[in-house]
C-alpha positions as CSV (number, residue, x, y, z in Angstrom):
1,M,-8.4,-47.7,-91.3
2,K,-5.3,-45.6,-91.9
3,V,-2.1,-47.7,-91.2
4,F,1.3,-46.0,-91.1
5,I,4.0,-48.5,-91.9
6,I,7.4,-47.9,-90.4
7,G,10.6,-49.7,-91.5
8,S,14.0,-49.0,-93.0
9,T,15.0,-48.6,-96.6
10,A,16.4,-52.1,-96.5
11,Y,12.8,-53.4,-96.4
12,M,11.3,-51.0,-99.1
13,V,10.2,-53.9,-101.2
14,R,8.7,-55.8,-98.3
15,I,6.9,-52.6,-97.1
16,H,5.4,-52.0,-100.5
17,L,4.2,-55.6,-100.7
18,Y,2.7,-55.3,-97.2
19,A,1.0,-52.0,-98.3
20,K,-0.6,-53.9,-101.2
21,H,-1.9,-56.5,-98.7
22,L,-3.4,-53.8,-96.5
23,L,-5.1,-52.2,-99.6
24,S,-6.6,-55.6,-100.5
25,Q,-8.2,-55.7,-97.0
26,G,-9.7,-52.2,-97.4
27,D,-7.1,-50.4,-95.3
28,E,-5.3,-47.2,-96.3
29,P,-1.5,-47.7,-96.0
30,L,0.6,-44.6,-95.3
31,L,4.2,-45.3,-96.4
32,P,7.2,-43.9,-94.7
33,A,9.5,-41.3,-96.2
34,F,12.5,-43.3,-97.1
35,D,15.9,-41.8,-96.8
36,V,16.6,-40.3,-100.2
37,E,19.1,-37.7,-101.3
38,E,16.5,-35.2,-102.5
39,V,15.3,-34.4,-98.9
40,S,17.0,-33.8,-95.6
41,V,16.8,-36.0,-92.6
42,L,14.7,-33.4,-90.9
43,E,12.3,-33.4,-93.8
44,T,12.0,-37.2,-93.6
45,L,11.4,-37.1,-89.9
46,T,8.8,-34.4,-90.3
47,R,6.9,-36.2,-93.0
48,N,6.9,-39.4,-91.0
49,R,5.5,-37.6,-88.0
50,K,2.7,-36.1,-90.1
51,W,1.8,-39.5,-91.5
52,M,1.9,-41.1,-88.0
53,E,-0.4,-38.3,-86.6
54,M,-2.9,-39.1,-89.4
55,A,-2.8,-42.9,-88.8
56,D,-5.2,-45.0,-86.7
57,E,-2.5,-47.6,-86.2
58,V,1.2,-48.1,-86.7
59,H,2.7,-51.3,-88.2
60,L,6.4,-52.0,-87.7
61,I,8.7,-53.9,-90.1
62,Y,12.0,-54.0,-88.3
63,D,15.1,-56.1,-87.9
64,G,16.8,-54.4,-85.0
65,R,19.2,-52.3,-86.9
66,S,17.5,-49.1,-88.1
67,Y,17.9,-46.0,-85.9
68,G,15.2,-44.3,-88.0
69,S,12.8,-47.1,-87.1
70,I,13.7,-46.8,-83.4
71,F,13.0,-43.1,-83.6
72,D,9.7,-43.7,-85.3
73,F,8.8,-46.3,-82.6
74,G,9.5,-43.6,-80.1
75,M,7.0,-41.3,-81.9
76,C,4.5,-44.1,-81.9
77,F,4.9,-44.6,-78.2
78,A,4.7,-40.8,-77.5
79,M,1.6,-40.5,-79.6
80,R,0.1,-43.5,-77.9
81,K,-0.7,-45.1,-81.2
82,P,-1.7,-48.8,-81.4
83,L,1.3,-50.9,-82.6
84,K,1.4,-54.1,-84.7
85,I,4.7,-55.8,-85.2
86,I,5.0,-57.4,-88.7
87,Y,8.6,-58.6,-88.5
88,I,11.2,-58.1,-85.9
89,S,14.6,-59.7,-85.0
90,S,15.6,-59.7,-81.4
91,K,18.5,-57.4,-81.3
92,N,17.5,-54.2,-79.3
93,I,14.6,-52.4,-77.8
94,V,12.5,-55.5,-78.7
95,D,11.2,-56.3,-75.3
96,G,9.7,-52.8,-75.0
97,M,8.1,-53.0,-78.4
98,R,6.6,-56.4,-77.8
99,E,5.3,-55.4,-74.3
100,Y,3.7,-52.3,-75.9
101,E,2.1,-54.3,-78.6
102,E,0.6,-56.8,-76.1
103,Y,-0.6,-53.9,-73.9
104,C,-2.3,-52.3,-76.9
105,N,-3.9,-55.7,-77.9
106,K,-5.3,-56.0,-74.4
107,G,-7.2,-52.7,-74.8
108,G,-4.6,-50.4,-73.3
109,T,-4.6,-46.9,-74.8
110,T,-2.1,-44.9,-72.8
111,G,1.0,-47.1,-73.2
112,G,3.2,-47.4,-70.1
113,S,2.0,-47.8,-66.6
114,K,-1.1,-50.0,-66.3
115,T,-2.2,-47.8,-63.3
116,E,-2.8,-44.8,-65.6
């Protein structure tokens, strides 16, 4: 399974360790484009969108502070990708993320209203 991992640069080491863990389980981790000086923000967002489109599932490593991760979660929601939360600290948008994860785990595929 292709797994796109989202998370901020602050967790680059943790993301790489988690990617190794996924590889050991036979999954194919897709790592985010971290904010680097060589590419623009638009290029980073575009690459992340491409990887997310290719992914079967999205895994979130998040502490409540990264705007980029919030943006990526929005793409995950819009693409109706299954979400798995690896680390999160309750600071913002957490309730929506947790509800979406629970919904996906119960077999929901549309995200949002359970009447869809």
